[in-house]
PASEBA-1860 file (N, C-alpha, C; in nm, 3 decimals):
! residues 228
1> MAALTAEG> 3.453/-1.045/-3.689/3.305/-1.066/-3.722/3.223/-1.047/-3.593 ~ 3.104/-0.984/-3.602/3.017/-0.970/-3.492/2.956/-1.086/-3.449 ~ 2.915/-1.093/-3.320/2.859/-1.215/-3.266/2.758/-1.181/-3.156 ~ 2.656/-1.270/-3.147/2.560/-1.253/-3.034/2.603/-1.313/-2.907 ~ 2.575/-1.258/-2.801/2.611/-1.304/-2.668/2.483/-1.326/-2.585 ~ 2.502/-1.415/-2.494/2.384/-1.436/-2.399/2.356/-1.322/-2.300 ~ 2.446/-1.229/-2.281/2.429/-1.120/-2.185/2.331/-1.020/-2.249 ~ 2.241/-0.965/-2.160/2.139/-0.873/-2.210/2.206/-0.750/-2.256
9> DSDSWLTQ> 2.153/-0.681/-2.360/2.204/-0.558/-2.415/2.092/-0.451/-2.437 ~ 1.977/-0.472/-2.375/1.873/-0.365/-2.384/1.919/-0.245/-2.312 ~ 1.853/-0.123/-2.346/1.892/-0.001/-2.292/1.876/0.002/-2.145 ~ 1.755/-0.067/-2.097/1.726/-0.070/-1.957/1.832/-0.153/-1.875 ~ 1.874/-0.262/-1.932/1.979/-0.342/-1.867/2.115/-0.268/-1.862 ~ 2.157/-0.206/-1.965/2.274/-0.128/-1.972/2.270/-0.014/-1.867 ~ 2.150/0.053/-1.866/2.134/0.159/-1.757/2.147/0.110/-1.620 ~ 2.087/-0.011/-1.598/2.091/-0.071/-1.467/2.235/-0.110/-1.425
17> KSNVARIF> 2.308/-0.160/-1.520/2.446/-0.205/-1.496/2.530/-0.074/-1.461 ~ 2.511/0.041/-1.541/2.581/0.154/-1.528/2.547/0.221/-1.372 ~ 2.419/0.207/-1.337/2.392/0.262/-1.207/2.454/0.183/-1.094 ~ 2.447/0.044/-1.116/2.513/-0.040/-1.018/2.664/-0.018/-1.001 ~ 2.726/0.003/-1.115/2.873/0.032/-1.109/2.895/0.157/-1.042 ~ 2.819/0.262/-1.067/2.842/0.386/-1.003/2.815/0.379/-0.852 ~ 2.700/0.319/-0.809/2.672/0.294/-0.678/2.768/0.212/-0.604 ~ 2.823/0.110/-0.667/2.923/0.027/-0.608/3.057/0.103/-0.569
25> ELFIAQDN> 3.091/0.192/-0.673/3.200/0.280/-0.634/3.184/0.363/-0.510 ~ 3.057/0.421/-0.490/3.028/0.488/-0.378/3.037/0.405/-0.248 ~ 2.987/0.280/-0.264/2.988/0.177/-0.148/3.125/0.146/-0.112 ~ 3.211/0.121/-0.215/3.363/0.083/-0.188/3.422/0.202/-0.114 ~ 3.389/0.319/-0.145/3.461/0.439/-0.094/3.440/0.448/0.058 ~ 3.325/0.399/0.100/3.299/0.408/0.250/3.318/0.271/0.322 ~ 3.351/0.165/0.259/3.361/0.033/0.320/3.511/0.004/0.344 ~ 3.545/0.006/0.467/3.695/-0.007/0.504/3.754/-0.136/0.453
33> ELRCNLRG> 3.683/-0.242/0.474/3.735/-0.381/0.430/3.761/-0.390/0.282 ~ 3.669/-0.337/0.198/3.687/-0.334/0.062/3.804/-0.243/0.010 ~ 3.820/-0.130/0.081/3.926/-0.037/0.037/4.060/-0.104/0.059 ~ 4.069/-0.191/0.173/4.200/-0.253/0.183/4.225/-0.365/0.080 ~ 4.118/-0.435/0.029/4.137/-0.535/-0.058/4.170/-0.477/-0.211 ~ 4.110/-0.364/-0.238/4.124/-0.308/-0.366/4.248/-0.229/-0.388 ~ 4.317/-0.204/-0.282/4.449/-0.127/-0.287/4.446/0.001/-0.373 ~ 4.346/0.087/-0.339/4.332/0.214/-0.402/4.235/0.222/-0.517
41> SNTWDVLD> 4.186/0.111/-0.562/4.094/0.112/-0.676/3.945/0.118/-0.622 ~ 3.859/0.179/-0.699/3.727/0.191/-0.659/3.621/0.109/-0.749 ~ 3.665/0.017/-0.834/3.580/-0.048/-0.918/3.576/-0.187/-0.881 ~ 3.446/-0.244/-0.897/3.430/-0.389/-0.842/3.499/-0.490/-0.943 ~ 3.541/-0.447/-1.055/3.606/-0.541/-1.150/3.726/-0.613/-1.093 ~ 3.803/-0.535/-1.001/3.922/-0.602/-0.950/3.904/-0.688/-0.824 ~ 3.778/-0.692/-0.775/3.746/-0.772/-0.668/3.765/-0.927/-0.692 ~ 3.799/-0.999/-0.597/3.824/-1.145/-0.618/3.691/-1.214/-0.623
49> EEVLCAHP> 3.694/-1.337/-0.670/3.580/-1.428/-0.666/3.526/-1.459/-0.526 ~ 3.622/-1.476/-0.432/3.588/-1.506/-0.289/3.514/-1.389/-0.229 ~ 3.532/-1.269/-0.273/3.467/-1.162/-0.224/3.329/-1.131/-0.290 ~ 3.319/-1.143/-0.420/3.200/-1.110/-0.489/3.105/-1.224/-0.483 ~ 3.138/-1.338/-0.456/3.051/-1.457/-0.452/3.041/-1.511/-0.313 ~ 3.005/-1.424/-0.218/2.991/-1.466/-0.083/2.887/-1.365/-0.017 ~ 2.827/-1.407/0.094/2.728/-1.321/0.160/2.769/-1.192/0.211 ~ 2.878/-1.178/0.277/2.907/-1.062/0.349/2.905/-0.929/0.268
57> IYERLAHF> 2.960/-0.930/0.142/2.961/-0.807/0.075/2.825/-0.759/0.035 ~ 2.730/-0.843/0.008/2.603/-0.807/-0.037/2.514/-0.759/0.085 ~ 2.541/-0.816/0.211/2.477/-0.775/0.327/2.515/-0.628/0.358 ~ 2.646/-0.595/0.343/2.697/-0.466/0.363/2.640/-0.374/0.257 ~ 2.639/-0.416/0.132/2.581/-0.341/0.024/2.426/-0.303/0.058 ~ 2.356/-0.403/0.102/2.211/-0.377/0.135/2.206/-0.273/0.240 ~ 2.285/-0.276/0.343/2.276/-0.174/0.440/2.310/-0.031/0.381 ~ 2.408/-0.034/0.295/2.448/0.096/0.229/2.331/0.148/0.141
65> LVHVYKIP> 2.267/0.059/0.076/2.158/0.106/-0.018/2.033/0.150/0.069 ~ 2.011/0.083/0.180/1.894/0.128/0.256/1.922/0.253/0.341 ~ 2.036/0.257/0.416/2.052/0.351/0.516/2.148/0.468/0.471 ~ 2.230/0.458/0.376/2.332/0.551/0.344/2.309/0.630/0.220 ~ 2.288/0.551/0.112/2.272/0.611/-0.022/2.154/0.692/-0.042 ~ 2.160/0.807/-0.108/2.065/0.898/-0.140/2.064/0.922/-0.292 ~ 1.937/0.938/-0.344/1.931/0.960/-0.484/1.997/1.089/-0.529 ~ 2.091/1.088/-0.638/2.159/1.208/-0.672/2.070/1.319/-0.727
73> KGVKNAGF> 2.128/1.434/-0.739/2.054/1.553/-0.800/2.044/1.528/-0.950 ~ 1.942/1.594/-1.003/1.919/1.590/-1.148/1.822/1.476/-1.193 ~ 1.781/1.393/-1.100/1.690/1.281/-1.137/1.567/1.284/-1.041 ~ 1.468/1.219/-1.070/1.349/1.212/-0.993/1.377/1.173/-0.850 ~ 1.305/1.231/-0.756/1.315/1.195/-0.607/1.468/1.219/-0.556 ~ 1.536/1.321/-0.609/1.662/1.351/-0.565/1.666/1.391/-0.420 ~ 1.765/1.328/-0.344/1.784/1.360/-0.205/1.713/1.261/-0.117 ~ 1.636/1.174/-0.171/1.556/1.068/-0.095/1.624/0.928/-0.101
81> PLACDSVK> 1.607/0.850/-0.008/1.658/0.712/-0.011/1.589/0.630/-0.110 ~ 1.648/0.516/-0.148/1.587/0.433/-0.244/1.469/0.350/-0.191 ~ 1.374/0.334/-0.287/1.261/0.258/-0.248/1.293/0.116/-0.247 ~ 1.204/0.030/-0.186/1.228/-0.109/-0.162/1.263/-0.194/-0.293 ~ 1.183/-0.165/-0.395/1.211/-0.234/-0.518/1.337/-0.201/-0.581 ~ 1.380/-0.072/-0.572/1.504/-0.033/-0.631/1.623/-0.098/-0.551 ~ 1.614/-0.107/-0.421/1.715/-0.172/-0.342/1.724/-0.317/-0.386 ~ 1.618/-0.393/-0.398/1.619/-0.537/-0.435/1.665/-0.556/-0.579
89> NYLGTAIN> 1.637/-0.461/-0.660/1.674/-0.471/-0.802/1.838/-0.455/-0.806 ~ 1.879/-0.357/-0.743/2.030/-0.328/-0.738/2.107/-0.449/-0.679 ~ 2.054/-0.503/-0.571/2.116/-0.623/-0.522/2.126/-0.742/-0.624 ~ 2.008/-0.756/-0.687/2.006/-0.864/-0.790/2.093/-0.837/-0.905 ~ 2.098/-0.721/-0.945/2.190/-0.684/-1.062/2.336/-0.704/-1.020 ~ 2.375/-0.666/-0.900/2.509/-0.682/-0.855/2.547/-0.831/-0.850 ~ 2.459/-0.910/-0.802/2.493/-1.061/-0.802/2.498/-1.113/-0.947 ~ 2.399/-1.067/-1.033/2.414/-1.103/-1.165/2.544/-1.077/-1.238
97> LAASKFKA> 2.594/-0.954/-1.207/2.717/-0.914/-1.271/2.830/-1.001/-1.218 ~ 2.827/-1.043/-1.096/2.930/-1.137/-1.041/2.907/-1.270/-1.103 ~ 2.788/-1.316/-1.141/2.760/-1.445/-1.193/2.818/-1.448/-1.346 ~ 2.794/-1.329/-1.403/2.836/-1.332/-1.545/2.995/-1.341/-1.561 ~ 3.059/-1.303/-1.451/3.207/-1.304/-1.456/3.268/-1.439/-1.397 ~ 3.200/-1.502/-1.305/3.262/-1.616/-1.237/3.184/-1.741/-1.251 ~ 3.065/-1.750/-1.299/2.989/-1.877/-1.302/3.051/-1.982/-1.383 ~ 3.104/-1.939/-1.498/3.148/-2.050/-1.588/3.266/-2.123/-1.538
105> GGSVATKE> 3.364/-2.053/-1.480/3.488/-2.130/-1.425/3.505/-2.111/-1.285 ~ 3.390/-2.080/-1.211/3.391/-2.062/-1.067/3.418/-2.189/-0.988 ~ 3.449/-2.179/-0.869/3.459/-2.290/-0.781/3.324/-2.349/-0.738 ~ 3.326/-2.459/-0.660/3.207/-2.525/-0.613/3.135/-2.424/-0.524 ~ 3.211/-2.359/-0.435/3.142/-2.267/-0.344/3.076/-2.149/-0.419 ~ 3.132/-2.112/-0.528/3.082/-1.995/-0.616/2.948/-2.050/-0.676 ~ 2.950/-2.160/-0.729/2.834/-2.222/-0.793/2.719/-2.239/-0.692 ~ 2.760/-2.286/-0.573/2.653/-2.295/-0.470/2.594/-2.161/-0.428
113> FLFCLDTK> 2.677/-2.060/-0.420/2.637/-1.921/-0.376/2.540/-1.868/-0.494 ~ 2.576/-1.891/-0.628/2.491/-1.826/-0.727/2.361/-1.903/-0.752 ~ 2.329/-2.011/-0.671/2.194/-2.069/-0.674/2.099/-1.973/-0.614 ~ 2.144/-1.868/-0.551/2.046/-1.767/-0.498/1.979/-1.695/-0.604 ~ 2.030/-1.697/-0.723/1.949/-1.629/-0.836/1.839/-1.720/-0.889 ~ 1.824/-1.841/-0.856/1.729/-1.934/-0.895/1.607/-1.909/-0.800 ~ 1.511/-1.845/-0.843/1.388/-1.816/-0.752/1.314/-1.946/-0.711 ~ 1.332/-2.051/-0.786/1.264/-2.183/-0.752/1.355/-2.274/-0.655
121> SSSDSATW> 1.475/-2.225/-0.632/1.570/-2.311/-0.556/1.542/-2.302/-0.407 ~ 1.567/-2.418/-0.349/1.547/-2.425/-0.197/1.686/-2.436/-0.127 ~ 1.789/-2.397/-0.192/1.925/-2.397/-0.149/1.951/-2.301/-0.033 ~ 2.063/-2.323/0.043/2.085/-2.231/0.149/2.104/-2.083/0.098 ~ 2.175/-2.071/-0.010/2.204/-1.937/-0.062/2.077/-1.869/-0.120 ~ 1.977/-1.945/-0.169/1.849/-1.893/-0.216/1.765/-1.851/-0.088 ~ 1.774/-1.927/0.014/1.689/-1.888/0.129/1.764/-1.773/0.193 ~ 1.893/-1.763/0.189/1.953/-1.634/0.242/1.919/-1.514/0.171
129> LHKLKKKV> 1.918/-1.507/0.035/1.886/-1.395/-0.037/1.734/-1.356/-0.026 ~ 1.653/-1.455/-0.008/1.506/-1.435/0.019/1.491/-1.359/0.148 ~ 1.556/-1.404/0.244/1.551/-1.353/0.382/1.599/-1.209/0.386 ~ 1.716/-1.184/0.305/1.774/-1.052/0.294/1.680/-0.956/0.237 ~ 1.617/-0.992/0.118/1.518/-0.903/0.059/1.393/-0.881/0.152 ~ 1.354/-0.974/0.229/1.242/-0.961/0.310/1.275/-0.858/0.417 ~ 1.395/-0.860/0.472/1.447/-0.765/0.567/1.445/-0.627/0.508 ~ 1.499/-0.619/0.383/1.502/-0.493/0.324/1.356/-0.434/0.308
137> QRVTFERA> 1.258/-0.512/0.270/1.126/-0.475/0.258/1.072/-0.427/0.385 ~ 1.100/-0.496/0.494/1.047/-0.453/0.625/1.104/-0.328/0.675 ~ 1.237/-0.303/0.659/1.296/-0.187/0.699/1.250/-0.069/0.627 ~ 1.238/-0.073/0.491/1.204/0.028/0.401/1.052/0.069/0.424 ~ 0.977/-0.034/0.453/0.826/-0.009/0.486/0.816/0.065/0.620 ~ 0.890/0.027/0.720/0.887/0.102/0.847/0.939/0.243/0.830 ~ 1.034/0.264/0.751/1.082/0.401/0.724/0.980/0.487/0.652 ~ 0.917/0.430/0.555/0.803/0.505/0.479/0.697/0.531/0.573
145> KVAGEQQD> 0.663/0.438/0.659/0.553/0.465/0.758/0.577/0.578/0.847 ~ 0.710/0.584/0.903/0.749/0.704/0.992/0.748/0.828/0.910 ~ 0.797/0.827/0.794/0.797/0.949/0.714/0.654/0.998/0.694 ~ 0.567/0.903/0.676/0.424/0.947/0.646/0.368/1.008/0.772 ~ 0.397/0.946/0.893/0.344/1.000/1.014/0.393/1.135/1.043 ~ 0.522/1.156/1.011/0.581/1.296/1.035/0.523/1.397/0.949 ~ 0.486/1.360/0.820/0.430/1.454/0.743/0.285/1.492/0.783 ~ 0.216/1.384/0.835/0.082/1.411/0.891/0.092/1.507/1.013
153> NSESKLRT> 0.195/1.484/1.089/0.207/1.569/1.212/0.248/1.710/1.180 ~ 0.294/1.731/1.065/0.329/1.870/1.028/0.211/1.948/0.971 ~ 0.103/1.886/0.948/-0.016/1.954/0.891/-0.069/2.049/1.000 ~ -0.155/2.145/0.955/-0.219/2.238/1.046/-0.325/2.164/1.118 ~ -0.366/2.232/1.222/-0.470/2.171/1.302/-0.594/2.143/1.224 ~ -0.671/2.047/1.271/-0.792/2.015/1.196/-0.897/2.128/1.222 ~ -0.971/2.157/1.128/-1.074/2.250/1.127/-1.205/2.191/1.185 ~ -1.275/2.279/1.250/-1.395/2.224/1.313/-1.498/2.198/1.216
161> LPALPHPH> -1.557/2.074/1.215/-1.643/2.031/1.114/-1.790/2.098/1.134 ~ -1.855/2.130/1.028/-1.982/2.193/1.046/-2.081/2.099/1.103 ~ -2.191/2.153/1.159/-2.291/2.082/1.233/-2.367/1.991/1.127 ~ -2.400/1.865/1.170/-2.473/1.784/1.075/-2.614/1.833/1.058 ~ -2.670/1.806/0.944/-2.812/1.862/0.913/-2.905/1.779/0.996 ~ -3.030/1.848/1.023/-3.124/1.780/1.111/-3.171/1.650/1.047 ~ -3.196/1.544/1.123/-3.232/1.417/1.054/-3.372/1.418/0.986 ~ -3.454/1.517/1.019/-3.595/1.520/0.970/-3.595/1.627/0.866
169> PHPGLRRG> -3.697/1.612/0.773/-3.700/1.715/0.659/-3.747/1.846/0.711 ~ -3.821/1.847/0.819/-3.867/1.969/0.879/-3.823/1.972/1.027 ~ -3.717/2.052/1.058/-3.667/2.045/1.191/-3.770/2.094/1.309 ~ -3.868/2.168/1.258/-3.968/2.216/1.358/-4.070/2.117/1.397 ~ -4.081/2.011/1.326/-4.184/1.911/1.364/-4.122/1.808/1.454 ~ -4.201/1.760/1.532/-4.161/1.653/1.632/-4.146/1.514/1.551 ~ -4.075/1.435/1.625/-4.048/1.295/1.551/-4.185/1.234/1.533 ~ -4.276/1.240/1.615/-4.395/1.166/1.603/-4.481/1.229/1.490
177> HWRRGARR> -4.481/1.358/1.468/-4.550/1.407/1.342/-4.498/1.361/1.225 ~ -4.372/1.353/1.214/-4.296/1.323/1.097/-4.327/1.163/1.058 ~ -4.340/1.073/1.172/-4.367/0.944/1.147/-4.514/0.921/1.101 ~ -4.604/1.000/1.155/-4.747/0.990/1.116/-4.761/1.031/0.972 ~ -4.692/1.144/0.935/-4.702/1.185/0.790/-4.639/1.069/0.695 ~ -4.537/1.001/0.744/-4.480/0.901/0.655/-4.585/0.781/0.642 ~ -4.657/0.752/0.752/-4.758/0.640/0.745/-4.866/0.679/0.648 ~ -4.918/0.813/0.660/-5.019/0.850/0.571/-4.977/0.842/0.424
185> TSRRRASR> -4.856/0.879/0.391/-4.806/0.865/0.259/-4.791/0.720/0.210 ~ -4.754/0.635/0.310/-4.753/0.490/0.268/-4.889/0.435/0.244 ~ -4.996/0.476/0.319/-5.128/0.433/0.293/-5.180/0.480/0.168 ~ -5.153/0.604/0.121/-5.190/0.659/-0.011/-5.132/0.581/-0.120 ~ -5.010/0.543/-0.114/-4.942/0.475/-0.213/-4.998/0.337/-0.221 ~ -5.023/0.268/-0.114/-5.093/0.129/-0.121/-5.226/0.142/-0.182 ~ -5.301/0.243/-0.148/-5.435/0.257/-0.216/-5.429/0.285/-0.359 ~ -5.327/0.359/-0.397/-5.311/0.386/-0.544/-5.273/0.258/-0.622
193> RRQEAGAP> -5.187/0.175/-0.557/-5.153/0.055/-0.625/-5.263/-0.037/-0.632 ~ -5.358/-0.047/-0.538/-5.477/-0.132/-0.536/-5.569/-0.081/-0.659 ~ -5.588/0.053/-0.670/-5.673/0.101/-0.777/-5.616/0.070/-0.912 ~ -5.477/0.083/-0.931/-5.423/0.045/-1.053/-5.432/-0.107/-1.084 ~ -5.442/-0.182/-0.987/-5.451/-0.332/-1.006/-5.594/-0.375/-1.023 ~ -5.687/-0.277/-1.014/-5.837/-0.309/-1.037/-5.912/-0.354/-0.907 ~ -5.841/-0.351/-0.797/-5.912/-0.380/-0.671/-5.992/-0.269/-0.624 ~ -6.109/-0.289/-0.559/-6.190/-0.187/-0.511/-6.123/-0.095/-0.402
201> AADRSRPR> -6.148/0.033/-0.415/-6.078/0.118/-0.322/-6.144/0.100/-0.176 ~ -6.068/0.128/-0.074/-6.119/0.117/0.067/-6.233/0.203/0.081 ~ -6.342/0.157/0.158/-6.451/0.237/0.191/-6.428/0.326/0.303 ~ -6.438/0.453/0.267/-6.402/0.564/0.363/-6.533/0.634/0.410 ~ -6.647/0.575/0.367/-6.774/0.647/0.405/-6.805/0.635/0.545 ~ -6.769/0.517/0.607/-6.796/0.504/0.747/-6.705/0.586/0.835 ~ -6.739/0.651/0.942/-6.659/0.731/1.022/-6.559/0.649/1.094 ~ -6.438/0.703/1.109/-6.337/0.625/1.178/-6.355/0.624/1.321
209> RRRGAESG> -6.340/0.510/1.387/-6.362/0.493/1.531/-6.242/0.548/1.605 ~ -6.279/0.630/1.699/-6.165/0.692/1.780/-6.104/0.585/1.864 ~ -5.975/0.610/1.897/-5.892/0.516/1.980/-5.966/0.507/2.116 ~ -5.967/0.382/2.166/-6.017/0.358/2.302/-6.170/0.326/2.303 ~ -6.237/0.337/2.184/-6.379/0.312/2.174/-6.407/0.161/2.221 ~ -6.321/0.075/2.175/-6.349/-0.064/2.198/-6.318/-0.100/2.350 ~ -6.231/-0.024/2.414/-6.197/-0.050/2.556/-6.293/0.014/2.647 ~ -6.384/0.101/2.598/-6.476/0.160/2.680/-6.437/0.283/2.751
217> RTQTDRRG> -6.305/0.336/2.719/-6.256/0.448/2.780/-6.322/0.581/2.734 ~ -6.341/0.675/2.821/-6.404/0.802/2.789/-6.316/0.881/2.697 ~ -6.371/0.930/2.587/-6.290/1.019/2.492/-6.324/1.162/2.508 ~ -6.219/1.238/2.496/-6.237/1.389/2.513/-6.173/1.451/2.394 ~ -6.228/1.571/2.356/-6.160/1.645/2.249/-6.055/1.731/2.297 ~ -6.012/1.826/2.213/-5.891/1.904/2.242/-5.936/2.007/2.362 ~ -6.060/2.039/2.375/-6.108/2.137/2.491/-6.128/2.061/2.615 ~ -6.111/1.930/2.617/-6.140/1.851/2.730/-6.280/1.809/2.750
225> EIVQ> -6.375/1.844/2.658/-6.511/1.796/2.667/-6.525/1.659/2.619 ~ -6.622/1.590/2.683/-6.642/1.454/2.664/-6.705/1.430/2.518 ~ -6.652/1.341/2.446/-6.707/1.308/2.322/-6.807/1.189/2.338 ~ -6.932/1.206/2.274/-7.026/1.105/2.282/-7.008/0.990/2.187
END
């Protein structure tokens, strides 16, 4: 008779387990200590509880995932190293696989180690896994940063930027002319607003007094003749 199990059976989880098993075989093939324990086998299923439920194997696996493993051909980003999130997910999946195998009848040391899967735990094993993932994040970030700098360095030389436009609307005018024109425009707008509000317009019948008249200075016109 068919039965439900507590283990996940979604397509994503099954794919994740398959990827971890495949990567673990590659990891075992280059790890001298594991090859001696496995006696010729490349599958993690034959590894002992003392090996799969301890820190050293996952620290070496983290190094393999960050520095050695490359994404295989035929999938996205082939030939590149794993991103930070993928490394952390694979580490978590590997520990979860060990937990599903040894948690029920494991030793006290195994149960204490598997506390690392509890994100709210403050145990030594949880602190260890948190620090390990932080280090993975720091190393992968630095690697991505260096790769980005190399890509920028391979770019062609910067092109000369075009000259900025003249700050004034009419480059031939001096700054003072432009400012006087702006003041005249502002006065016209203020007069128009007063007229719209019903206020009497400014009296422009009186001649404008030349500058310096109050101070008694002699005024001259453009030809240098004295203005009375």
